[in-house]
C-alpha positions as CSV (number, residue, x, y, z in Angstrom):
1,M,77.8,-38.9,-89.9
2,V,74.8,-37.5,-88.4
3,D,73.7,-34.0,-89.9
4,A,71.2,-31.2,-88.9
5,L,68.5,-32.7,-90.3
6,D,69.3,-36.2,-89.0
7,L,69.2,-34.5,-85.5
8,K,65.5,-32.8,-86.4
9,I,64.3,-36.4,-86.9
10,I,65.8,-37.7,-84.2
11,E,63.7,-34.8,-81.5
12,S,61.1,-35.6,-83.5
13,L,61.2,-39.3,-82.2
14,K,62.3,-38.3,-78.9
15,V,59.0,-36.6,-77.9
16,N,56.7,-39.9,-79.9
17,S,58.8,-42.7,-81.8
18,R,55.7,-43.7,-83.2
19,T,54.9,-40.3,-85.1
20,S,54.9,-41.2,-89.0
21,F,57.3,-40.5,-91.7
22,V,54.6,-38.2,-93.1
23,D,54.1,-36.0,-90.0
24,I,58.1,-35.8,-89.3
25,G,58.9,-35.2,-93.1
26,K,56.0,-32.0,-92.9
27,H,57.8,-30.8,-89.5
28,I,61.3,-30.9,-91.2
29,G,60.8,-30.2,-94.5
30,L,61.5,-33.9,-96.1
31,S,59.5,-36.0,-98.4
32,P,58.2,-39.4,-96.0
33,S,60.6,-41.6,-98.3
34,S,63.3,-39.5,-96.9
35,V,62.4,-39.6,-93.7
36,R,62.5,-43.4,-94.0
37,E,66.1,-43.7,-95.2
38,R,67.3,-41.6,-92.8
39,I,65.8,-43.6,-89.9
40,Q,67.0,-46.6,-91.2
41,K,70.4,-45.4,-91.9
42,L,70.6,-44.1,-88.2
43,E,69.4,-47.5,-87.1
44,D,71.7,-49.5,-89.7
45,S,74.5,-47.1,-87.8
46,G,73.3,-47.8,-84.3
47,V,72.6,-44.2,-84.2
48,I,68.9,-45.5,-83.1
49,E,69.4,-48.5,-81.0
50,G,65.5,-48.7,-80.5
51,Y,62.8,-47.9,-79.4
52,K,60.8,-48.0,-75.8
53,I,57.1,-47.8,-74.5
54,Q,56.5,-45.5,-71.5
55,L,53.7,-46.7,-69.2
56,N,51.8,-45.2,-66.4
57,N,52.9,-47.3,-63.5
58,K,50.1,-46.0,-61.3
59,K,47.8,-47.5,-63.6
60,L,49.1,-50.9,-63.5
61,G,48.6,-50.9,-60.1
62,F,52.1,-49.9,-59.2
63,G,51.6,-46.8,-56.9
64,L,55.1,-46.4,-55.5
65,E,58.2,-45.5,-56.9
66,V,62.0,-45.4,-55.7
67,F,65.2,-45.0,-56.2
68,I,68.1,-47.0,-54.6
69,M,71.4,-46.5,-54.0
70,F,72.6,-49.7,-52.9
71,K,76.2,-50.4,-51.6
72,L,76.6,-54.2,-51.9
73,F,78.8,-56.4,-49.9
74,S,82.2,-57.0,-51.5
75,T,81.3,-60.7,-52.5
76,K,78.2,-60.0,-53.8
77,L,78.5,-57.8,-57.0
78,F,78.8,-60.6,-59.4
79,I,76.0,-62.6,-57.7
80,F,73.4,-59.7,-57.4
81,C,74.3,-59.1,-61.1
82,E,73.4,-62.4,-61.7
83,D,70.3,-62.4,-59.9
84,L,69.1,-59.2,-61.5
85,N,66.3,-61.3,-63.5
86,Q,64.7,-62.3,-60.1
87,F,63.6,-59.0,-58.9
88,P,60.8,-58.2,-61.4
89,E,60.6,-54.8,-59.3
90,I,63.8,-53.2,-60.7
91,Y,62.7,-51.1,-63.8
92,E,66.2,-49.6,-64.4
93,A,69.9,-50.7,-62.7
94,Y,73.3,-49.1,-63.5
95,R,76.3,-49.6,-61.8
96,I,78.0,-46.3,-60.6
97,T,81.3,-45.4,-59.1
98,G,81.4,-43.9,-55.4
99,T,80.3,-45.3,-52.2
100,H,77.6,-47.2,-54.0
101,N,77.9,-49.8,-56.3
102,I,74.2,-49.8,-57.6
103,F,71.6,-47.0,-58.6
104,M,68.3,-48.6,-59.4
105,K,64.4,-47.4,-60.2
106,V,62.5,-49.7,-58.4
107,V,58.1,-49.8,-59.1
108,L,56.5,-51.3,-56.5
109,I,52.6,-52.0,-55.4
110,D,53.0,-49.9,-51.8
111,Q,55.0,-49.5,-48.8
112,L,54.3,-53.1,-47.8
113,H,55.8,-54.2,-50.7
114,L,58.5,-51.7,-50.7
115,Q,59.2,-53.5,-47.1
116,Q,59.5,-57.0,-48.5
117,F,61.7,-56.0,-51.2
118,I,64.4,-54.2,-49.4
119,D,64.2,-57.4,-47.0
120,R,65.2,-59.5,-50.0
121,L,68.2,-57.1,-50.8
122,L,69.5,-57.4,-47.5
123,V,71.4,-60.7,-48.1
124,Y,73.3,-58.5,-51.0
125,G,74.2,-55.4,-49.2
126,E,72.9,-52.2,-47.7
127,P,70.1,-50.6,-49.5
128,T,69.5,-46.7,-49.0
129,T,66.1,-45.8,-50.8
130,H,64.8,-42.5,-51.9
131,L,60.8,-41.8,-52.5
132,I,60.0,-40.5,-55.8
133,L,57.9,-38.0,-55.1
134,S,57.2,-36.2,-59.2
135,N,59.0,-36.7,-62.3
136,L,60.5,-32.8,-63.6
137,K,61.4,-33.6,-66.7
138,D,61.3,-36.6,-69.4
139,L,63.6,-37.2,-72.1
């Protein structure tokens, strides 16, 4: 069972998953060892599934981020899912309901790279591309 202290720990980790047990403990009024034990229990129970790194894609040379709504041809869904690893540009991909089958966040170098990427997708279905102008909220 997750209690109010666990939720405070989770909030601290959401802001920065590398926050020390000492700093979290100071913030919520627990000892570092208590924080460590609670985090271990949250990990063991599956509440915390892992930790991620957040990258600045522009500084890595990827100046274009897009969302793509993808309507796959009826026979291509499972083939596309198997081929996903052939597309390193795909940062996130979700199977969704509605008129489109797949929702993706894609990170690219520039417009030419986007054009080439879309050309590779056309064998699977019909992509609809939306340029990301800015991020309004991070988790």
